[in-house]
DRENGUPA-41057 format. One record per residue (C-alpha): chain; residue in one letter; residue number from 1; x, y, z. Coordinates in nm, 2 decimals, padded with zeros to 4 digits, always signed. Example, Ala and Ser with C-alpha at 12.3 -4.5 7.8 and 13.67 -1.06 7.14 Angstrom:
<nodes>
(A, A, 1, (+01.23, -00.45, +00.78))
(A, S, 2, (+01.37, -00.11, +00.71))
</nodes>
This chain:
<nodes>
(A, X, 1, (+09.70, +09.36, +09.43))
(A, X, 2, (+09.54, +09.68, +09.54))
(A, X, 3, (+09.61, +09.92, +09.83))
(A, X, 4, (+09.71, +09.78, +10.16))
(A, X, 5, (+09.44, +09.90, +10.40))
(A, X, 6, (+09.35, +09.84, +10.76))
(A, X, 7, (+09.00, +09.78, +10.88))
(A, X, 8, (+09.00, +10.14, +11.00))
(A, X, 9, (+09.09, +10.26, +10.65))
(A, X, 10, (+08.80, +10.05, +10.51))
(A, X, 11, (+08.56, +10.20, +10.76))
(A, X, 12, (+08.67, +10.56, +10.67))
(A, X, 13, (+08.64, +10.49, +10.30))
(A, X, 14, (+08.29, +10.34, +10.34))
(A, X, 15, (+08.19, +10.65, +10.54))
(A, X, 16, (+08.32, +10.88, +10.27))
(A, X, 17, (+08.14, +10.69, +10.00))
(A, X, 18, (+07.81, +10.70, +10.20))
(A, X, 19, (+07.85, +11.08, +10.26))
(A, X, 20, (+07.92, +11.14, +09.89))
(A, X, 21, (+07.62, +10.93, +09.78))
(A, X, 22, (+07.37, +11.05, +10.03))
(A, X, 23, (+07.46, +11.41, +10.11))
(A, X, 24, (+07.71, +11.55, +09.85))
(A, X, 25, (+07.53, +11.39, +09.55))
(A, X, 26, (+07.20, +11.55, +09.64))
(A, X, 27, (+07.36, +11.90, +09.70))
(A, X, 28, (+07.54, +11.88, +09.37))
(A, X, 29, (+07.23, +11.77, +09.18))
(A, X, 30, (+07.04, +12.07, +09.33))
(A, X, 31, (+07.33, +12.30, +09.22))
(A, X, 32, (+07.31, +12.17, +08.87))
(A, X, 33, (+06.93, +12.22, +08.86))
(A, X, 34, (+06.96, +12.57, +08.99))
(A, X, 35, (+07.23, +12.67, +08.74))
(A, X, 36, (+07.03, +12.51, +08.46))
(A, X, 37, (+06.74, +12.74, +08.54))
(A, X, 38, (+06.95, +13.04, +08.47))
(A, X, 39, (+06.90, +13.01, +08.10))
(A, X, 40, (+07.12, +12.95, +07.80))
(A, X, 41, (+07.34, +12.65, +07.88))
(A, X, 42, (+07.61, +12.73, +07.62))
(A, X, 43, (+07.71, +13.05, +07.81))
(A, X, 44, (+07.62, +12.94, +08.16))
(A, X, 45, (+07.95, +12.92, +08.36))
(A, X, 46, (+07.76, +12.82, +08.68))
(A, X, 47, (+07.60, +12.52, +08.50))
(A, X, 48, (+07.93, +12.39, +08.36))
(A, X, 49, (+08.10, +12.44, +08.70))
(A, X, 50, (+07.82, +12.26, +08.88))
(A, X, 51, (+07.83, +11.97, +08.63))
(A, X, 52, (+08.21, +11.94, +08.66))
(A, X, 53, (+08.18, +11.92, +09.04))
(A, X, 54, (+07.90, +11.67, +09.02))
(A, X, 55, (+08.12, +11.45, +08.78))
(A, X, 56, (+08.42, +11.48, +09.01))
(A, X, 57, (+08.21, +11.36, +09.30))
(A, X, 58, (+08.09, +11.06, +09.10))
(A, X, 59, (+08.45, +10.98, +08.99))
(A, X, 60, (+08.57, +10.99, +09.35))
(A, X, 61, (+08.29, +10.75, +09.45))
(A, X, 62, (+08.39, +10.51, +09.17))
(A, X, 63, (+08.76, +10.54, +09.27))
(A, X, 64, (+08.69, +10.46, +09.63))
(A, X, 65, (+08.46, +10.17, +09.55))
(A, X, 66, (+08.73, +10.02, +09.32))
(A, X, 67, (+08.99, +10.07, +09.59))
(A, X, 68, (+08.77, +09.87, +09.83))
(A, X, 69, (+08.72, +09.59, +09.58))
(A, X, 70, (+09.09, +09.54, +09.51))
(A, X, 71, (+09.22, +09.62, +09.87))
(A, X, 72, (+09.45, +09.39, +10.06))
(A, X, 73, (+09.33, +09.41, +10.42))
(A, X, 74, (+09.62, +09.41, +10.66))
(A, X, 75, (+09.63, +09.37, +11.04))
(A, X, 76, (+09.73, +09.69, +11.22))
(A, X, 77, (+09.82, +09.52, +11.55))
(A, X, 78, (+10.18, +09.48, +11.66))
(A, X, 79, (+10.37, +09.36, +11.96))
(A, X, 80, (+10.39, +09.60, +12.25))
(A, X, 81, (+10.76, +09.67, +12.19))
(A, X, 82, (+10.76, +09.68, +11.81))
(A, X, 83, (+10.69, +09.95, +11.55))
(A, X, 84, (+10.36, +09.89, +11.38))
(A, X, 85, (+10.09, +10.07, +11.18))
(A, X, 86, (+09.95, +10.38, +11.36))
(A, X, 87, (+10.25, +10.39, +11.60))
(A, X, 88, (+10.44, +10.71, +11.65))
(A, X, 89, (+10.82, +10.66, +11.63))
(A, X, 90, (+11.09, +10.89, +11.75))
(A, X, 91, (+11.42, +10.82, +11.57))
(A, X, 92, (+11.77, +10.97, +11.59))
(A, X, 93, (+11.91, +11.04, +11.25))
(A, X, 94, (+12.29, +11.01, +11.29))
(A, X, 95, (+12.38, +11.18, +10.96))
(A, X, 96, (+12.19, +11.50, +11.05))
(A, X, 97, (+12.24, +11.47, +11.43))
(A, X, 98, (+11.87, +11.53, +11.47))
(A, X, 99, (+11.57, +11.36, +11.63))
(A, X, 100, (+11.26, +11.32, +11.41))
(A, X, 101, (+10.91, +11.19, +11.48))
(A, X, 102, (+10.70, +10.99, +11.24))
(A, X, 103, (+10.37, +10.82, +11.25))
(A, X, 104, (+10.36, +10.50, +11.05))
(A, X, 105, (+10.04, +10.48, +10.84))
(A, X, 106, (+09.90, +10.30, +10.53))
(A, X, 107, (+09.98, +10.46, +10.19))
(A, X, 108, (+09.64, +10.63, +10.15))
(A, X, 109, (+09.71, +10.83, +10.46))
(A, X, 110, (+10.07, +10.91, +10.40))
(A, X, 111, (+10.16, +11.28, +10.42))
(A, X, 112, (+10.53, +11.33, +10.48))
(A, X, 113, (+10.49, +11.70, +10.54))
(A, X, 114, (+10.27, +11.62, +10.84))
(A, X, 115, (+10.50, +11.35, +10.97))
(A, X, 116, (+10.27, +11.06, +10.85))
(A, X, 117, (+10.50, +10.81, +10.67))
(A, X, 118, (+10.36, +10.53, +10.46))
(A, X, 119, (+10.44, +10.16, +10.53))
(A, X, 120, (+10.54, +10.16, +10.16))
(A, X, 121, (+10.80, +10.44, +10.20))
(A, X, 122, (+11.17, +10.36, +10.25))
(A, X, 123, (+11.16, +10.47, +10.62))
(A, X, 124, (+10.82, +10.31, +10.68))
(A, X, 125, (+10.95, +09.97, +10.54))
(A, X, 126, (+11.27, +10.00, +10.74))
(A, X, 127, (+11.10, +10.08, +11.08))
(A, X, 128, (+10.82, +09.82, +11.07))
(A, X, 129, (+10.87, +09.55, +11.33))
(A, X, 130, (+11.18, +09.71, +11.48))
(A, X, 131, (+11.23, +09.79, +11.85))
(A, X, 132, (+11.37, +10.07, +12.07))
(A, X, 133, (+11.74, +10.08, +12.05))
(A, X, 134, (+11.76, +09.92, +11.71))
(A, X, 135, (+11.99, +10.07, +11.45))
(A, X, 136, (+11.80, +10.07, +11.12))
(A, X, 137, (+11.94, +10.13, +10.77))
(A, X, 138, (+11.69, +10.32, +10.55))
(A, X, 139, (+11.76, +10.23, +10.18))
(A, X, 140, (+11.64, +10.53, +09.98))
(A, X, 141, (+11.76, +10.40, +09.64))
(A, X, 142, (+12.03, +10.18, +09.50))
(A, X, 143, (+12.31, +10.43, +09.58))
(A, X, 144, (+12.19, +10.60, +09.90))
(A, X, 145, (+12.10, +10.48, +10.25))
(A, X, 146, (+12.12, +10.63, +10.59))
(A, X, 147, (+12.10, +10.50, +10.95))
(A, X, 148, (+11.86, +10.59, +11.23))
(A, X, 149, (+11.83, +10.47, +11.58))
(A, X, 150, (+11.48, +10.41, +11.73))
(A, X, 151, (+11.46, +10.61, +12.05))
(A, X, 152, (+11.09, +10.57, +12.14))
(A, X, 153, (+10.77, +10.40, +12.02))
(A, X, 154, (+10.43, +10.54, +12.11))
(A, X, 155, (+10.15, +10.29, +12.06))
(A, X, 156, (+09.83, +10.45, +11.93))
(A, X, 157, (+09.52, +10.27, +11.81))
(A, X, 158, (+09.31, +10.58, +11.75))
(A, X, 159, (+09.35, +10.71, +11.40))
(A, X, 160, (+09.02, +10.90, +11.38))
(A, X, 161, (+09.18, +11.24, +11.30))
(A, X, 162, (+09.36, +11.10, +10.99))
(A, X, 163, (+09.21, +11.18, +10.65))
(A, X, 164, (+09.21, +10.96, +10.35))
(A, X, 165, (+09.42, +11.14, +10.09))
(A, X, 166, (+09.24, +11.29, +09.80))
(A, X, 167, (+09.39, +11.23, +09.45))
</nodes>
């Protein structure tokens, strides 16, 4: 089983692959040719740097293509009153007496520092399918959990600003 991706994720990955194959690959090949023309390759830092960048681009293409081949495509729709993928959720954390806002996304888009939590994360798993007013227990590990109360769910279908995380 591979990554759990939405149709939107697949589209973004396909766009990145196309960009890397058509635009980036050509630019990097030209950079290698130009650096090669500077002479002795054994002491040519520009040549080695250009080759490394070209190889990284090819590795990224292979990684993304493999991800698509093994992906498990999931539905990103949810009921109007339930937490689903690409929804923004406002929760009250009782333990800290604070309100926090998260956006539920697939694992390849997760970025906790930006408030994007993966459906694979403890809080993402706990919130999926819940409703406003629900008290949810977030199981972090075998010995620690905390409770949150869902205050608000904002439905969003537009995820065009999200980036696919680079590894």
